[in-house]
C-alpha positions as CSV (number, residue, x, y, z in Angstrom):
1,X,-11.2,28.4,39.5
2,X,-14.6,28.2,41.4
3,X,-17.5,26.3,40.7
4,X,-19.1,28.7,37.4
5,X,-15.8,28.4,35.7
6,X,-15.9,24.6,35.9
7,X,-19.0,24.0,34.9
8,X,-18.4,26.2,32.1
9,X,-15.4,24.7,31.1
10,X,-17.4,21.3,30.8
11,X,-20.1,22.6,28.9
12,X,-17.5,24.0,26.3
13,X,-15.4,20.5,26.4
14,X,-19.1,18.8,26.0
15,X,-20.0,21.1,23.1
16,X,-16.8,20.5,21.1
17,X,-16.5,17.2,22.1
18,X,-20.0,16.1,20.5
19,X,-19.2,18.6,16.9
20,X,-16.1,15.9,16.9
21,X,-17.7,13.2,17.2
22,X,-20.8,14.0,14.7
23,X,-17.6,15.2,12.2
24,X,-16.1,11.5,12.4
25,X,-19.2,9.8,12.0
26,X,-19.8,11.9,9.3
27,X,-16.5,11.6,8.0
28,X,-16.3,7.9,8.9
29,X,-19.5,6.8,7.1
30,X,-18.4,8.9,3.6
31,X,-15.0,7.2,3.6
32,X,-17.0,3.7,4.1
33,X,-19.9,4.0,2.1
34,X,-17.7,6.0,-1.2
35,X,-14.9,3.6,-0.9
36,X,-12.9,6.8,-0.6
37,X,-8.7,6.2,-0.1
38,X,-7.1,9.3,1.4
39,X,-4.8,9.0,4.2
40,X,-1.8,6.6,4.4
41,X,-1.8,3.6,6.7
42,X,-0.3,5.4,10.0
43,X,-2.9,8.8,9.7
44,X,-6.2,6.4,9.2
45,X,-5.5,4.7,12.0
46,X,-4.8,7.7,14.1
47,X,-7.8,8.7,12.6
48,X,-9.5,5.4,13.8
49,X,-8.1,5.7,17.0
50,X,-9.3,9.1,17.9
51,X,-12.8,8.2,19.2
52,X,-11.0,6.9,22.1
53,X,-9.9,10.8,23.1
54,X,-13.2,12.0,22.0
55,X,-15.7,9.4,24.0
56,X,-13.1,10.4,26.9
57,X,-13.4,14.2,26.6
58,X,-17.2,13.7,26.5
59,X,-16.9,11.7,29.4
60,X,-14.6,14.1,31.3
61,X,-17.5,17.0,30.6
62,X,-20.2,14.8,31.7
63,X,-18.7,13.9,35.5
64,X,-17.6,17.4,35.8
65,X,-21.2,18.1,35.5
66,X,-22.6,15.9,37.6
67,X,-19.8,16.7,40.3
68,X,-21.3,20.6,39.8
69,X,-24.7,20.2,39.4
70,X,-26.2,21.9,42.2
71,X,-24.1,24.6,40.4
72,X,-24.7,24.6,36.7
73,X,-28.3,24.3,38.1
74,X,-27.9,27.9,40.0
75,X,-26.5,29.4,36.7
76,X,-28.8,28.0,34.3
77,X,-30.0,31.1,34.0
78,X,-27.3,33.0,32.6
79,X,-25.8,30.2,30.6
80,X,-28.9,29.5,29.0
81,X,-29.1,33.5,28.0
82,X,-25.3,33.4,26.7
83,X,-25.5,30.5,24.9
84,X,-28.7,31.7,23.3
85,X,-26.5,34.1,22.1
86,X,-23.9,31.7,20.1
87,X,-25.7,29.0,18.7
88,X,-27.1,30.1,15.6
89,X,-23.2,31.0,15.0
90,X,-21.6,27.5,16.6
91,X,-25.2,26.1,14.2
92,X,-24.1,27.7,10.9
93,X,-20.1,27.1,11.5
94,X,-20.5,23.2,12.0
95,X,-23.0,23.3,9.2
96,X,-20.2,24.5,6.7
97,X,-17.5,22.4,8.4
98,X,-19.6,19.1,6.3
99,X,-19.0,20.3,2.1
100,X,-15.9,21.2,3.5
101,X,-15.1,17.6,4.8
102,X,-16.1,16.3,1.6
103,X,-14.2,18.3,-0.1
104,X,-11.2,16.9,1.8
105,X,-12.2,13.9,1.2
106,X,-13.5,13.6,-2.2
107,X,-9.9,15.8,-2.9
108,X,-7.4,13.0,-1.3
109,X,-9.0,10.4,-3.2
110,X,-8.6,11.5,-6.5
111,X,-4.7,12.7,-5.8
112,X,-4.3,9.2,-4.8
113,X,-6.0,7.6,-7.4
114,X,-3.7,10.3,-9.6
115,X,-0.7,8.9,-8.2
116,X,-1.2,5.1,-8.7
117,X,-2.1,5.7,-12.2
118,X,1.5,7.8,-12.2
119,X,2.8,4.7,-10.3
120,X,1.1,2.0,-13.0
121,X,1.8,4.1,-16.4
122,X,5.5,4.5,-15.5
123,X,5.8,0.4,-14.6
124,X,4.6,-0.8,-18.0
125,X,6.6,1.6,-20.0
126,X,9.4,0.0,-18.0
127,X,8.4,-3.1,-19.4
128,X,8.2,-2.0,-23.1
129,X,11.4,0.6,-23.1
130,X,13.7,-1.8,-20.9
131,X,14.0,-4.8,-22.9
132,X,13.8,-4.4,-26.7
133,X,14.1,-8.4,-26.3
134,X,11.5,-9.1,-23.7
135,X,8.9,-7.0,-25.5
136,X,10.1,-8.9,-29.4
137,X,8.5,-11.7,-26.6
138,X,5.5,-10.6,-25.9
139,X,3.9,-9.1,-28.7
140,X,5.1,-11.9,-31.0
141,X,2.1,-14.3,-29.3
142,X,1.6,-18.0,-30.3
143,X,-0.4,-20.1,-28.2
144,X,2.7,-22.7,-27.6
145,X,4.4,-23.5,-24.0
146,X,7.2,-21.8,-25.0
147,X,6.1,-19.0,-25.4
148,X,3.8,-19.2,-22.7
149,X,7.0,-20.3,-20.1
150,X,9.0,-17.6,-21.4
151,X,6.1,-15.2,-20.4
152,X,5.8,-16.6,-17.0
153,X,9.2,-16.0,-16.6
154,X,9.8,-12.2,-18.0
155,X,6.9,-11.8,-15.4
156,X,7.8,-13.1,-12.6
157,X,11.3,-11.3,-13.0
158,X,9.7,-8.7,-12.9
159,X,7.9,-9.4,-10.1
160,X,10.5,-9.8,-7.5
161,X,12.6,-7.3,-8.8
162,X,10.4,-4.9,-7.4
163,X,8.1,-5.2,-3.5
164,X,5.8,-2.3,-4.9
165,X,5.4,-3.5,-8.2
166,X,2.2,-4.6,-9.3
167,X,-0.2,-7.9,-10.2
168,X,0.2,-8.0,-13.8
169,X,-1.2,-10.3,-16.7
170,X,-0.2,-9.9,-20.5
171,X,-3.5,-10.0,-22.8
172,X,-4.2,-11.5,-26.4
173,X,-6.8,-11.6,-28.1
174,X,-7.6,-15.5,-29.4
175,X,-10.0,-17.9,-30.9
176,X,-11.9,-20.6,-29.2
177,X,-14.0,-22.8,-31.7
178,X,-13.6,-19.7,-33.4
179,X,-15.3,-17.5,-31.1
180,X,-12.6,-14.4,-30.1
181,X,-11.9,-14.8,-26.7
182,X,-9.4,-12.7,-24.9
183,X,-6.7,-14.5,-22.8
184,X,-4.3,-13.7,-20.0
185,X,-1.4,-14.8,-18.7
186,X,0.9,-14.6,-15.6
187,X,4.1,-15.9,-13.5
188,X,1.9,-17.9,-12.1
189,X,4.1,-21.7,-13.9
190,X,1.0,-24.2,-13.0
191,X,-2.0,-21.8,-14.0
192,X,-3.7,-24.0,-17.0
193,X,-0.5,-26.3,-17.2
194,X,-1.2,-29.5,-16.4
195,X,1.8,-31.5,-14.6
196,X,1.6,-34.6,-16.9
197,X,2.7,-32.3,-19.7
198,X,-0.5,-32.2,-21.4
199,X,-0.9,-29.3,-23.9
200,X,-2.6,-25.6,-21.8
201,X,-5.8,-25.8,-23.0
202,X,-6.7,-21.1,-23.8
203,X,-9.9,-21.9,-22.1
204,X,-7.8,-21.8,-18.9
205,X,-6.5,-18.9,-19.9
206,X,-9.5,-16.7,-20.2
207,X,-10.0,-13.5,-19.2
208,X,-12.9,-12.3,-17.8
209,X,-13.8,-9.1,-18.9
210,X,-16.3,-6.5,-17.9
211,X,-18.6,-4.6,-21.1
212,X,-16.5,-1.8,-20.9
213,X,-13.3,-3.2,-20.5
214,X,-14.2,-6.0,-24.3
215,X,-15.1,-2.8,-25.9
216,X,-12.1,-0.9,-24.9
217,X,-9.8,-4.0,-25.7
218,X,-11.7,-4.9,-28.8
219,X,-10.5,-1.1,-30.2
220,X,-6.9,-2.0,-29.0
221,X,-6.6,-5.1,-31.0
222,X,-9.1,-4.0,-34.1
223,X,-8.8,-0.7,-34.5
224,X,-5.2,-0.2,-33.2
225,X,-6.3,2.0,-29.8
226,X,-3.0,3.2,-28.4
227,X,-4.3,4.9,-25.6
228,X,-4.3,3.2,-21.9
229,X,-7.6,3.2,-20.4
230,X,-7.1,3.2,-16.1
231,X,-9.9,2.4,-13.5
232,X,-10.6,2.9,-9.6
233,X,-13.1,2.1,-7.0
234,X,-13.1,1.2,-4.1
235,X,-9.2,1.2,-3.5
236,X,-8.9,-1.3,-6.6
237,X,-6.7,0.0,-9.5
238,X,-6.8,-1.6,-13.1
239,X,-4.7,-0.1,-15.2
240,X,-4.7,-1.3,-19.2
241,X,-1.7,-0.3,-21.4
242,X,-1.5,-1.3,-25.0
243,X,1.7,-2.2,-26.8
244,X,1.2,-2.5,-30.6
245,X,4.1,-2.7,-33.5
246,X,2.8,-3.3,-36.7
247,X,-0.2,-5.9,-36.9
248,X,1.5,-7.5,-33.1
249,X,-0.8,-6.3,-30.4
250,X,-0.2,-6.8,-26.7
251,X,-2.3,-5.3,-23.7
252,X,0.1,-4.5,-20.3
253,X,-2.8,-4.9,-17.2
254,X,-1.8,-4.3,-13.9
255,X,-4.2,-4.4,-11.4
256,X,-3.8,-3.6,-7.1
257,X,-5.8,-3.9,-3.8
258,X,-4.8,-1.0,-2.0
259,X,-6.3,-0.2,2.0
260,X,-4.4,2.9,2.7
261,X,-4.3,6.1,0.0
262,X,-1.2,8.2,-0.4
263,X,-2.0,11.6,1.2
264,X,0.3,12.0,5.0
265,X,2.9,9.8,5.9
C-alpha cells in the first residue's frame, strides 16, 4: 500500500471514528438525561467500553496522518476535491441518524417498561389467585399485632420464594386522630413494632404518597376502582394493584429499581 492510499485510509478511519464518537456522545447524553433503560447489563457495559475502541481508532488515524504528512500535503488538492463532492451526502446521512437513534432508544425504553409492567401484574395476580386463605387474611384488615405479623410472614415467604420478586407492601386506608391516612405494611418484622412489646403505632406505618397517588388510592377505597396504576421513571417501576371483595379493600404495592433494560442478552 503506497503512502497516498495510507493517507486516504487514515482519513476514512478518522472520519468514521469522529462520526461514531458524535453518535456515542449523543446516545450517552440521551440515556442519562431521560433516564432510559434499554439494554441488558452486558450490552450496556459493552456500549460504555466501546468509547475506548473509538478513541483508539482516532489515535491510530492521527498517527498515520502525522507519519505521512508530506504525502498528505502533496495530495491535498485532489483529496479536497473528492471530499467536497461527498461531504453534503455524508452530512445528511449523519443528521438522519439522530432521529433514528432517538426512536431506537425511546422504543427500547418503552419495551422495557411494558415487560416490567407484565411481570409486576403477574406477581400481583399470583398473590391474589394462588392462595385464597392468604387473600382472605389480607382483605380482613385490622390494625393489631396478629394481622400485622401474619401479613409480614406472608410477604416474607413471597419475597424468599423468588429471587426476582420485587419489593412489595400492602396498603390500606385508616385514620389517625380522626384524619384519613394510608398505611403500608411490608415484610420487615421490626418496622413500626417496638421490641419492648408496646403495641405498634399507626403513625409508624404512614405511607408517603404524591397527590396523583392519593387521588388514585381514594378512588380505590372510596369508589371501588379496580384498575391498577403503573408508572415508570428513570429505572424505577411502581404498580398499585387493588384487591376488592365487597367492602374489604386493599392495594398491593410493588416497587423496583432496575439499572438496566430488557433488550439484548
